[in-house]
VOPAGU-2260 file (C-alpha; in pm, 1 decimal, decimal comma):
REM VOPAGU-2260
SITE   aa  ch    i         X         Y         Z
SITE  MET   A    0    9722,3   19190,5   11477,6
SITE  LYS   A    1   10102,5   19190,5   11541,8
SITE  THR   A    2   10343,7   18939,1   11402,9
SITE  THR   A    3   10684,4   18934,3   11547,3
SITE  PHE   A    4   10994,6   18735,4   11446,4
SITE  ARG   A    5   11286,1   18630,1   11663,4
SITE  ILE   A    6   11528,0   18343,8   11694,0
SITE  VAL   A    7   11461,5   18112,2   11986,3
SITE  THR   A    8   11712,3   17877,9   12131,2
SITE  LEU   A    9   11543,3   17572,9   12294,4
SITE  SER   A   10   11636,8   17516,1   12654,2
SITE  LEU   A   11   11554,5   17183,4   12815,5
SITE  MET   A   12   11523,4   17331,5   13161,6
SITE  GLY   A   13   11269,0   17584,7   13032,1
SITE  PHE   A   14   11025,2   17310,4   12973,6
SITE  TYR   A   15   11038,0   17162,1   13327,1
SITE  ILE   A   16   10752,4   17226,1   13568,0
SITE  ILE   A   17   10862,9   17382,9   13891,9
SITE  SER   A   18   10617,6   17242,8   14126,9
SITE  SER   A   19   10562,9   17150,2   14489,5
SITE  LEU   A   20   10584,7   16780,0   14569,0
SITE  ALA   A   21   10310,6   16610,4   14773,8
SITE  LEU   A   22   10446,3   16315,7   14961,4
SITE  SER   A   23   10303,0   15980,0   14869,9
SITE  CYS   A   24   10123,3   15792,1   15139,8
SITE  GLN   A   25   10005,7   15436,7   15156,4
SITE  SER   A   26    9629,4   15378,8   15224,6
SITE  ASP   A   27    9404,5   15084,5   15238,2
SITE  ASP   A   28    9172,0   15279,9   15007,7
SITE  MET   A   29    9361,8   15359,8   14690,5
SITE  ALA   A   30    9063,7   15556,9   14562,4
SITE  VAL   A   31    9146,9   15833,9   14808,3
SITE  LYS   A   32    9324,6   16110,8   14618,5
SITE  GLY   A   33    9638,5   16090,3   14825,3
SITE  TYR   A   34    9878,4   16091,0   14535,2
SITE  ASN   A   35    9996,3   16398,0   14345,5
SITE  PRO   A   36    9881,4   16371,7   13979,0
SITE  GLN   A   37   10143,4   16643,2   13891,9
SITE  ILE   A   38   10391,1   16359,0   13860,0
SITE  ILE   A   39   10207,0   16258,4   13536,7
SITE  THR   A   40   10216,3   16599,4   13378,4
SITE  SER   A   41   10572,3   16660,6   13486,4
SITE  TRP   A   42   10706,3   16344,2   13322,7
SITE  ASN   A   43   10506,4   16417,2   13011,9
SITE  GLN   A   44   10655,1   16759,3   12983,3
SITE  THR   A   45   11008,6   16633,8   13058,5
SITE  ILE   A   46   10997,2   16373,3   12776,7
SITE  MET   A   47   10845,1   16615,8   12529,6
SITE  ALA   A   48   11125,8   16864,2   12607,6
SITE  LEU   A   49   11384,3   16597,6   12536,8
SITE  ALA   A   50   11217,2   16508,2   12214,5
SITE  ILE   A   51   11206,4   16865,9   12089,3
SITE  GLU   A   52   11563,9   16921,3   12194,0
SITE  GLU   A   53   11680,0   16617,4   11998,5
SITE  ASP   A   54   11496,6   16624,6   11669,5
SITE  GLN   A   55   11231,4   16912,3   11678,6
SITE  LEU   A   56   10963,1   16642,5   11654,9
SITE  LEU   A   57   11058,0   16567,6   11294,2
SITE  THR   A   58   11046,4   16196,5   11373,0
SITE  LEU   A   59   10802,1   15966,3   11553,2
SITE  LYS   A   60   11044,6   15918,5   11838,1
SITE  GLY   A   61   10898,9   16173,3   12076,0
SITE  VAL   A   62   10534,7   16072,3   12053,5
SITE  ARG   A   63   10637,0   15704,4   12045,0
SITE  THR   A   64   10835,1   15750,0   12375,9
SITE  GLU   A   65   10540,4   15934,6   12526,4
SITE  GLY   A   66   10312,4   15651,2   12432,5
SITE  MET   A   67   10543,6   15388,4   12574,9
SITE  MET   A   68   10604,8   15581,5   12893,4
SITE  HIS   A   69   10240,4   15650,7   12960,0
SITE  ILE   A   70   10119,3   15306,6   12893,1
SITE  ALA   A   71   10387,8   15164,7   13125,9
SITE  ILE   A   72   10262,9   15402,4   13392,0
SITE  HIS   A   73    9907,7   15314,2   13329,0
SITE  ASN   A   74    9980,9   14940,5   13344,8
SITE  ALA   A   75   10178,0   14978,4   13668,0
SITE  LEU   A   76    9905,3   15175,1   13839,9
SITE  ASN   A   77    9629,4   14933,8   13733,6
SITE  THR   A   78    9835,4   14646,6   13859,4
SITE  ILE   A   79    9835,9   14807,5   14198,2
SITE  GLU   A   80    9461,2   14880,7   14175,7
SITE  SER   A   81    9250,1   14777,5   13872,9
SITE  ARG   A   82    9037,8   15074,5   13770,7
SITE  TYR   A   83    9094,2   15048,9   13393,2
SITE  GLU   A   84    9189,0   14768,8   13164,2
SITE  LYS   A   85    9562,1   14724,1   13117,1
SITE  PHE   A   86    9732,8   14696,6   12779,8
SITE  ALA   A   87    9913,3   14371,2   12712,5
SITE  PHE   A   88   10054,7   14339,5   13060,3
SITE  GLU   A   89   10005,2   14083,1   13332,2
SITE  THR   A   90   10230,2   14026,7   13637,2
SITE  ALA   A   91   10242,4   13915,9   13996,9
SITE  ASP   A   92   10058,0   14078,3   14288,0
SITE  TYR   A   93   10198,5   14430,1   14357,4
SITE  SER   A   94    9905,6   14569,7   14553,7
SITE  SER   A   95   10139,8   14688,0   14828,6
SITE  ALA   A   96   10358,0   14889,0   14585,7
SITE  ASP   A   97   10367,4   15269,1   14618,5
SITE  PRO   A   98   10191,1   15418,1   14308,2
SITE  MET   A   99   10419,3   15730,1   14304,8
SITE  VAL   A  100   10728,3   15512,6   14302,3
SITE  ALA   A  101   10593,7   15285,3   14031,5
SITE  ILE   A  102   10508,9   15582,8   13812,8
SITE  ALA   A  103   10854,0   15749,6   13850,2
SITE  GLN   A  104   11043,3   15421,3   13794,3
SITE  ALA   A  105   10833,7   15328,5   13487,6
SITE  ALA   A  106   10875,6   15672,5   13333,4
SITE  PHE   A  107   11250,7   15673,4   13401,3
SITE  GLU   A  108   11309,3   15327,9   13253,0
SITE  VAL   A  109   11132,6   15419,3   12929,7
SITE  GLY   A  110   11295,2   15756,9   12910,3
SITE  ILE   A  111   11650,2   15629,5   12961,8
SITE  SER   A  112   11588,6   15350,8   12706,0
SITE  GLN   A  113   11511,4   15615,5   12444,6
SITE  TYR   A  114   11734,3   15902,1   12545,0
SITE  PRO   A  115   12040,0   15743,7   12715,4
SITE  ASP   A  116   12244,7   16054,5   12666,5
SITE  LYS   A  117   12004,9   16246,9   12883,5
SITE  GLU   A  118   12067,3   16043,6   13193,3
SITE  GLU   A  119   12134,8   16338,8   13419,5
SITE  ALA   A  120   11806,5   16510,2   13342,8
SITE  LEU   A  121   11609,3   16184,8   13380,7
SITE  ILE   A  122   11772,1   16096,9   13707,4
SITE  ALA   A  123   11691,6   16439,5   13836,3
SITE  GLU   A  124   11330,4   16407,0   13742,5
SITE  ARG   A  125   11307,9   16060,1   13908,1
SITE  SER   A  126   11479,2   16187,5   14224,4
SITE  LYS   A  127   11231,5   16471,0   14250,9
SITE  TRP   A  128   10954,8   16219,9   14307,4
SITE  LEU   A  129   11133,1   15932,0   14479,1
SITE  GLY   A  130   11354,7   16130,5   14709,1
SITE  PRO   A  131   11098,3   16225,4   14971,7
SITE  ILE   A  132   10956,0   15870,7   14992,5
SITE  VAL   A  133   11078,7   15668,2   15282,2
SITE  GLU   A  134   11257,6   15337,3   15225,7
SITE  GLY   A  135   11055,1   15029,1   15276,1
SITE  GLU   A  136   10864,1   14750,2   15111,6
SITE  ALA   A  137   10618,5   14977,0   14935,9
SITE  LYS   A  138   10898,9   15162,7   14775,5
SITE  THR   A  139   11091,6   14851,9   14681,5
SITE  GLN   A  140   10780,8   14698,7   14525,0
SITE  GLY   A  141   10702,4   15022,9   14336,8
SITE  ILE   A  142   11056,5   15019,5   14179,7
SITE  ARG   A  143   11021,2   14659,1   14079,1
SITE  LEU   A  144   10678,6   14713,4   13925,0
SITE  GLY   A  145   10775,9   15027,1   13741,8
SITE  LYS   A  146   11071,9   14858,3   13583,8
SITE  GLU   A  147   10873,5   14549,1   13487,7
SITE  ALA   A  148   10596,1   14754,6   13324,5
SITE  ALA   A  149   10852,9   14955,7   13136,9
SITE  ASP   A  150   11054,8   14655,0   13020,1
SITE  LYS   A  151   10741,0   14492,3   12889,2
SITE  ILE   A  152   10643,1   14784,9   12657,5
SITE  ILE   A  153   11002,5   14840,3   12551,5
SITE  MET   A  154   11025,7   14476,9   12446,8
SITE  ASP   A  155   10694,5   14484,8   12272,0
SITE  ARG   A  156   10794,3   14783,9   12064,5
SITE  THR   A  157   11125,5   14648,1   11962,4
SITE  ASN   A  158   11157,7   14631,7   11585,6
SITE  ASP   A  159   10832,2   14826,7   11539,5
SITE  GLN   A  160   10991,5   15016,9   11245,9
SITE  TRP   A  161   10919,8   15356,5   11392,7
SITE  ASN   A  162   11233,1   15486,5   11214,7
SITE  GLY   A  163   11228,2   15230,8   10930,1
SITE  GLN   A  164   11275,8   15315,0   10561,5
SITE  ALA   A  165   11040,7   15238,7   10279,5
SITE  GLU   A  166   11105,9   15257,1    9897,7
SITE  TYR   A  167   10947,5   15539,0    9717,4
SITE  SER   A  168   10942,9   15569,3    9336,6
SITE  TRP   A  169   10900,3   15908,7    9182,9
SITE  HIS   A  170   10643,7   15924,2    8901,6
SITE  PRO   A  171   10655,6   16137,1    8590,0
SITE  MET   A  172   10472,4   16473,9    8609,0
SITE  ALA   A  173   10099,2   16409,5    8556,4
SITE  PRO   A  174    9779,9   16568,8    8674,4
SITE  GLY   A  175    9725,4   16503,4    9043,0
SITE  VAL   A  176   10047,7   16311,6    9092,5
SITE  TYR   A  177   10278,7   16416,4    9376,8
SITE  ALA   A  178   10588,4   16593,6    9237,9
SITE  GLU   A  179   10911,4   16711,6    9387,4
SITE  PHE   A  180   10952,8   17074,3    9483,6
SITE  ASN   A  181   11271,8   17071,7    9682,7
SITE  GLU   A  182   11331,2   17443,2    9617,6
SITE  HIS   A  183   11012,0   17504,3    9824,5
SITE  SER   A  184   11046,3   17230,1   10084,8
SITE  GLY   A  185   11415,8   17305,0   10157,6
SITE  THR   A  186   11498,6   16937,3   10134,1
SITE  PRO   A  187   11765,7   16762,0    9927,8
SITE  GLU   A  188   11680,4   16664,4    9571,7
SITE  GLY   A  189   11510,7   16327,2    9552,6
SITE  PHE   A  190   11401,3   16340,1    9920,6
SITE  VAL   A  191   11053,6   16241,0   10036,1
SITE  PHE   A  192   10948,1   16248,1   10402,0
SITE  GLY   A  193   10756,8   15987,9   10592,1
SITE  ALA   A  194   10732,0   15692,1   10351,8
SITE  GLY   A  195   10854,7   15468,4   10638,6
SITE  TRP   A  196   10583,5   15597,4   10871,3
SITE  ALA   A  197   10322,1   15424,0   10645,4
SITE  VAL   A  198   10470,1   15077,1   10736,4
SITE  ALA   A  199   10545,3   15129,3   11109,8
SITE  LYS   A  200   10362,4   14918,0   11357,4
SITE  PRO   A  201   10068,6   15091,6   11530,8
SITE  PHE   A  202   10011,2   15076,0   11908,4
SITE  LEU   A  203    9630,5   15022,4   11894,4
SITE  LEU   A  204    9514,0   15004,2   11535,1
SITE  ASN   A  205    9486,7   14657,8   11379,3
SITE  ALA   A  206    9697,0   14772,7   11084,8
SITE  SER   A  207    9817,9   15094,3   10925,4
SITE  ASP   A  208    9545,8   15053,4   10652,2
SITE  GLN   A  209    9264,2   14976,5   10892,6
SITE  PHE   A  210    9089,3   15298,3   10781,9
SITE  ARG   A  211    9116,5   15363,4   10412,5
SITE  SER   A  212    9010,7   15712,4   10292,3
SITE  PRO   A  213    8812,6   15734,7    9968,6
SITE  PRO   A  214    9003,1   15863,1    9665,9
SITE  PRO   A  215    9056,9   16239,9    9620,1
SITE  PRO   A  216    8843,9   16403,7    9354,5
SITE  ALA   A  217    8922,1   16377,0    8990,1
SITE  ILE   A  218    9129,8   16669,8    8859,6
SITE  ASN   A  219    8875,4   16773,9    8607,7
SITE  SER   A  220    8579,4   16751,7    8852,2
SITE  ALA   A  221    8388,0   17046,1    8993,5
SITE  ARG   A  222    8491,0   16952,6    9346,6
SITE  TYR   A  223    8861,9   16973,6    9256,2
SITE  THR   A  224    8810,7   17298,4    9068,4
SITE  ASP   A  225    8638,0   17456,9    9374,1
SITE  ALA   A  226    8916,9   17339,3    9606,9
SITE  PHE   A  227    9185,0   17462,9    9364,9
SITE  GLN   A  228    9030,8   17812,0    9341,1
SITE  GLU   A  229    8977,8   17826,5    9718,9
SITE  VAL   A  230    9337,4   17747,1    9821,8
SITE  LYS   A  231    9473,5   17957,8    9545,9
SITE  ALA   A  232    9278,4   18261,0    9668,3
SITE  TYR   A  233    9278,8   18206,0   10045,9
SITE  GLY   A  234    9615,9   18030,2   10095,4
SITE  GLY   A  235    9837,4   18264,3    9894,5
SITE  PHE   A  236   10119,6   18465,4   10051,0
SITE  GLU   A  237    9951,4   18793,4    9985,8
SITE  SER   A  238    9577,3   18714,8    9992,8
SITE  SER   A  239    9306,0   18974,1    9972,6
SITE  SER   A  240    9049,1   18701,0   10042,3
SITE  ARG   A  241    9182,5   18570,8   10365,6
SITE  SER   A  242    9062,4   18744,2   10687,2
SITE  ASP   A  243    9289,4   18836,7   10982,5
SITE  ASP   A  244    9131,5   18554,1   11180,0
SITE  GLN   A  245    9195,3   18299,3   10910,4
SITE  ARG   A  246    9554,4   18421,7   10890,1
SITE  HIS   A  247    9593,5   18382,1   11264,7
SITE  LEU   A  248    9442,4   18034,7   11282,6
SITE  ALA   A  249    9646,7   17921,1   10979,1
SITE  LEU   A  250    9973,4   18017,0   11158,3
SITE  TRP   A  251    9861,4   17931,8   11517,2
SITE  TRP   A  252    9780,8   17570,1   11422,6
SITE  LYS   A  253   10131,2   17504,9   11285,1
SITE  ASP   A  254   10263,2   17360,9   11612,4
SITE  PHE   A  255   10310,7   16983,4   11589,4
SITE  VAL   A  256   10013,9   16787,6   11735,0
SITE  GLU   A  257   10211,7   16588,3   11983,9
SITE  ASN   A  258   10340,0   16920,7   12133,6
SITE  SER   A  259   10022,1   17128,8   12130,4
SITE  HIS   A  260    9780,8   16857,8   12239,8
SITE  ASN   A  261    9999,5   16729,3   12518,6
SITE  ARG   A  262   10034,2   17082,9   12641,5
SITE  LEU   A  263    9657,2   17114,5   12628,3
SITE  ALA   A  264    9607,1   16785,8   12813,6
SITE  ARG   A  265    9840,0   16892,2   13090,1
SITE  ASP   A  266    9634,6   17214,8   13140,4
SITE  LEU   A  267    9301,5   17024,9   13129,0
SITE  VAL   A  268    9396,8   16748,7   13371,2
SITE  ARG   A  269    9509,7   17010,2   13625,6
SITE  LYS   A  270    9197,1   17218,3   13565,6
SITE  GLU   A  271    8963,0   16922,4   13610,1
SITE  GLY   A  272    9154,3   16777,3   13905,8
SITE  LEU   A  273    9205,7   16429,6   13754,4
SITE  ASP   A  274    9376,8   16181,5   13979,6
SITE  ILE   A  275    9677,8   15977,2   13878,0
SITE  TRP   A  276    9478,3   15688,8   13744,8
SITE  GLU   A  277    9261,1   15904,0   13529,9
SITE  SER   A  278    9561,9   16110,7   13412,7
SITE  ALA   A  279    9766,7   15808,9   13331,4
SITE  ARG   A  280    9492,9   15665,8   13112,0
SITE  LEU   A  281    9425,9   15997,7   12933,1
SITE  PHE   A  282    9789,6   16045,2   12840,6
SITE  ALA   A  283    9841,2   15685,7   12736,2
SITE  LEU   A  284    9544,7   15687,3   12505,2
SITE  LEU   A  285    9633,6   16036,1   12382,5
SITE  ASN   A  286    9988,6   15960,9   12274,5
SITE  MET   A  287    9931,9   15613,9   12141,0
SITE  THR   A  288    9642,6   15754,6   11932,8
SITE  ILE   A  289    9844,9   16047,0   11794,9
SITE  TYR   A  290   10115,8   15795,2   11693,9
SITE  ASP   A  291    9871,3   15569,3   11526,2
SITE  ALA   A  292    9692,0   15861,2   11352,6
SITE  TYR   A  293   10020,4   15961,0   11187,4
SITE  ILE   A  294   10075,5   15597,5   11070,2
SITE  SER   A  295    9722,4   15578,0   10938,5
SITE  VAL   A  296    9736,8   15905,5   10751,3
SITE  PHE   A  297   10082,3   15839,9   10600,0
SITE  ASP   A  298    9964,4   15507,0   10480,6
SITE  ASN   A  299    9675,4   15683,5   10299,8
SITE  LYS   A  300    9917,1   15961,2   10173,9
SITE  PHE   A  301   10145,6   15719,5   10002,8
SITE  TYR   A  302    9860,2   15502,9    9880,5
SITE  TYR   A  303    9707,6   15795,4    9686,0
SITE  ASN   A  304   10033,4   15991,7    9617,8
SITE  HIS   A  305    9834,3   16315,3    9556,3
SITE  TRP   A  306    9996,3   16649,3    9464,3
SITE  ARG   A  307   10023,8   16961,8    9672,6
SITE  PRO   A  308    9857,5   17300,3    9590,9
SITE  TYR   A  309   10201,6   17444,9    9527,2
SITE  THR   A  310   10252,2   17204,0    9236,4
SITE  ALA   A  311    9894,8   17219,0    9113,2
SITE  ILE   A  312    9874,8   17596,0    9093,0
SITE  ARG   A  313   10208,9   17637,8    8925,9
SITE  TRP   A  314   10150,1   17355,7    8672,7
SITE  ALA   A  315    9777,2   17416,4    8607,0
SITE  ASP   A  316    9820,9   17466,9    8229,1
SITE  ASN   A  317    9900,1   17097,4    8202,8
SITE  ASP   A  318    9630,0   16954,8    8437,9
SITE  THR   A  319    9363,3   16894,0    8167,8
SITE  ASN   A  320    9111,7   17103,3    8365,1
SITE  PRO   A  321    9003,8   17408,8    8157,6
SITE  ASP   A  322    8866,8   17590,7    8466,6
SITE  THR   A  323    9200,4   17609,2    8651,6
SITE  GLU   A  324    9437,6   17892,8    8572,9
SITE  GLN   A  325    9818,9   17865,5    8625,5
SITE  ASP   A  326   10013,5   18104,1    8834,2
SITE  SER   A  327   10388,0   18033,2    8804,5
SITE  GLU   A  328   10470,4   18277,5    9083,5
SITE  TRP   A  329   10211,1   18161,6    9335,9
SITE  ASN   A  330   10337,3   18098,5    9694,5
SITE  ASN   A  331   10152,6   18005,9   10009,2
SITE  LEU   A  332   10128,3   18197,0   10337,5
SITE  HIS   A  333   10434,6   18059,6   10507,1
SITE  ARG   A  334   10629,8   18009,1   10178,7
SITE  HIS   A  335   10695,3   17640,3   10258,0
SITE  THR   A  336   10548,5   17303,2   10156,7
SITE  TYR   A  337   10620,2   16979,8   10351,0
SITE  ALA   A  338   10796,0   16716,8   10135,0
SITE  PHE   A  339   10534,0   16443,5   10123,8
SITE  PRO   A  340   10195,1   16377,9    9946,4
SITE  SER   A  341    9894,6   16590,8   10028,5
SITE  TYR   A  342    9592,8   16372,3   10076,5
SITE  PRO   A  343    9463,2   16340,1   10347,5
SITE  SER   A  344    9597,3   16612,8   10589,6
SITE  ALA   A  345    9820,8   16462,9   10853,6
SITE  HIS   A  346    9768,1   16764,7   11078,5
SITE  GLY   A  347    9388,6   16729,8   11045,6
SITE  THR   A  348    9403,4   16360,2   11112,2
SITE  ALA   A  349    9619,5   16373,8   11424,5
SITE  SER   A  350    9456,0   16681,5   11570,6
SITE  THR   A  351    9104,8   16542,7   11534,3
SITE  ALA   A  352    9210,9   16199,5   11667,9
SITE  ALA   A  353    9365,2   16370,6   11971,7
SITE  MET   A  354    9062,5   16587,7   12032,1
SITE  MET   A  355    8839,5   16278,5   12012,3
SITE  VAL   A  356    9047,9   16112,4   12286,1
SITE  LEU   A  357    9018,7   16418,2   12507,2
SITE  ALA   A  358    8639,5   16426,6   12456,1
SITE  ASN   A  359    8612,0   16062,5   12552,1
SITE  THR   A  360    8850,2   16046,7   12839,6
SITE  LEU   A  361    8838,6   16380,2   13024,5
SITE  GLY   A  362    8490,8   16298,9   13154,6
SITE  LYS   A  363    8320,9   16605,0   13003,4
SITE  GLY   A  364    8213,6   16486,6   12659,0
SITE  ASP   A  365    8256,9   16679,0   12341,7
SITE  ALA   A  366    8062,8   16991,6   12434,6
SITE  TYR   A  367    8335,7   17134,8   12658,4
SITE  GLY   A  368    8466,4   17493,8   12637,0
SITE  PHE   A  369    8839,1   17545,7   12658,2
SITE  THR   A  370    9123,6   17775,6   12554,7
SITE  MET   A  371    9451,3   17653,1   12398,3
SITE  VAL   A  372    9777,2   17842,5   12414,9
SITE  THR   A  373   10050,3   17837,6   12151,4
SITE  GLU   A  374   10293,5   18119,3   12194,4
SITE  GLU   A  375   10525,7   18056,6   11892,1
SITE  VAL   A  376   10564,2   17850,6   11581,2
SITE  ASP   A  377   10814,3   17812,7   11296,6
SITE  SER   A  378   10770,9   18108,4   11059,5
SITE  ALA   A  379   10820,5   17877,9   10756,7
SITE  GLY   A  380   10967,2   17522,9   10757,6
SITE  PRO   A  381   11152,1   17343,1   11033,8
SITE  PHE   A  382   11451,9   17530,4   11183,3
SITE  SER   A  383   11322,6   17865,9   11048,1
SITE  GLU   A  384   11292,3   18175,2   11269,2
SITE  LYS   A  385   11026,0   18154,7   11535,2
SITE  LEU   A  386   10698,0   18349,0   11489,8
SITE  LEU   A  387   10543,1   18499,7   11803,4
SITE  LEU   A  388   10168,5   18481,2   11792,1
SITE  ASP   A  389    9944,7   18767,7   11900,0
SITE  PRO   A  390    9718,3   18660,1   12055,8
SITE  PRO   A  391    9879,4   18330,9   12169,2
SITE  THR   A  392    9533,9   18177,0   12241,7
SITE  ARG   A  393    9233,7   18038,3   12062,3
SITE  SER   A  394    8906,3   17932,8   12235,4
SITE  PHE   A  395    8657,0   17665,4   12140,4
SITE  GLU   A  396    8315,4   17543,3   12257,1
SITE  SER   A  397    8391,6   17178,5   12180,2
SITE  PHE   A  398    8671,6   16935,4   12107,9
SITE  SER   A  399    8517,3   16855,3   11766,7
SITE  GLN   A  400    8520,0   17225,7   11677,8
SITE  ALA   A  401    8891,0   17249,2   11760,7
SITE  GLY   A  402    8966,9   16943,7   11555,1
SITE  LEU   A  403    8784,5   17072,5   11249,7
SITE  GLU   A  404    8947,7   17419,9   11276,7
SITE  ALA   A  405    9294,2   17246,1   11297,6
SITE  SER   A  406    9202,8   17055,7   10984,6
SITE  LEU   A  407    9082,2   17354,3   10784,9
SITE  SER   A  408    9371,9   17575,2   10895,0
SITE  ARG   A  409    9585,0   17409,6   10628,9
SITE  ILE   A  410    9367,8   17564,4   10356,2
SITE  TYR   A  411    9451,1   17917,0   10475,2
SITE  LEU   A  412    9814,4   17823,4   10513,8
SITE  GLY   A  413    9807,8   17721,7   10153,6
SITE  ILE   A  414    9939,9   17366,7   10186,7
SITE  HIS   A  415    9615,1   17160,9   10157,5
SITE  PHE   A  416    9307,8   17146,7    9943,8
SITE  ARG   A  417    8973,5   17155,1   10133,2
SITE  TYR   A  418    8916,4   16784,7   10053,7
SITE  ASP   A  419    9252,5   16703,0   10207,6
SITE  SER   A  420    9148,9   16879,4   10523,0
SITE  GLU   A  421    8794,3   16742,2   10544,0
SITE  GLU   A  422    8905,1   16384,8   10486,6
SITE  GLY   A  423    9185,4   16424,5   10746,7
SITE  ASN   A  424    8919,4   16538,2   10993,2
SITE  LYS   A  425    8704,0   16233,5   10906,8
SITE  LEU   A  426    8992,9   15990,8   10928,7
SITE  GLY   A  427    9110,7   16134,0   11261,8
SITE  ALA   A  428    8759,1   16092,7   11403,8
SITE  LYS   A  429    8764,3   15731,3   11308,2
SITE  VAL   A  430    9099,0   15668,3   11458,0
SITE  GLY   A  431    9017,9   15850,7   11782,0
SITE  ALA   A  432    8685,3   15682,6   11824,1
SITE  PHE   A  433    8834,9   15341,3   11770,1
SITE  THR   A  434    9126,4   15375,5   12015,2
SITE  SER   A  435    8945,4   15549,7   12296,5
SITE  GLY   A  436    8634,7   15330,1   12258,5
SITE  THR   A  437    8825,4   15001,5   12245,4
SITE  PHE   A  438    9124,2   15017,6   12486,4
SITE  LEU   A  439    9187,3   15096,5   12853,0
SITE  LEU   A  440    8822,1   15094,1   12934,1
SITE  PRO   A  441    8689,8   15135,8   13293,2
SITE  ILE   A  442    8653,7   14823,1   13500,7
SITE  ASN   A  443    8323,8   14790,7   13687,3
SITE  ASN   A  444    8441,6   14636,9   14016,1
């Protein structure tokens, strides 16, 4: 297996889909597939590109914007024709509105509200879809509806604390207690990431603590000892225990969930030929769920404040467990640990929640074979050199298999204990089942 390093400069235009544009047409039967669903995937990719360019997805802004945009699109479409339940949106009759226009305008309004400095790119994306559509009442109504749907979700998410701050008090070193390791995280002394995420307002969950994970195992328990030995052996920088495939999956799954799973969704909706109503619903549920999964898991993380393997292995002489052995020089596979508590795994939670949504909305169920593509990831922490992956693909027989592999990948990366990963997988399944089983359900007309 080859591993190649290079520096990559992100280019916004490199993320755009170059695609043909099918003209929108009005029809008495809106169920006729006369509207190009590529408009959904194109806007999804455009917003993700803007988010990556602005903050490398190190905040909730990108996935929050995707959630807002896609629910505005979903609400607009289901105002024109009700196929699925809307989300907190009621308005006048817009049955004569052009769906393509409503989508483009809704997406633009949300996008410009969050990325006002990217007006040129957003206007260009809107013009790509609105330009070929002839002027008339359908276009006028579509613009009005799109703007109204966007304005509603923008207003509803005002003061939702997506970028809010929360107080965090460092605790004295003690067995199992999260401790600072700024030399390994590359963050300023006294910095902790994500405390504010735990108190942000969810889209769909009743509250951030709706699903409370059970406590992590006691430090002197057999379960902890087994997890300690496993991550020490399999997650180390130079591991004789880890297989080539385990090394590959550990690095391959490093891409942020909102990027990798939206990319997968774009591929799958094209492959399965979903129409614009189906696509809009899928992307709305996917992104609101990923956002809520992050909030849920960070609420759990700061509730339990559990330490990372990096600390546990290097401080094991003080952990009161006679069966753990300290290694003061131990390092993990990518020589980096994220600066927030360990339990449960955020990546496992968000990945599994996203996979649950795809299983429940794509129309194929869980037992669905697919291949994911991730060409490059950070070699270590954020802003590090890019690592080209060979091969860039992994294949799965089901969505649940992929979610579990994503969760367990963090053991082989050396940044989570097995119980972190397993509980993240369980928490993500609960979040994904709740959101996709409760909201935007089909309407039996």
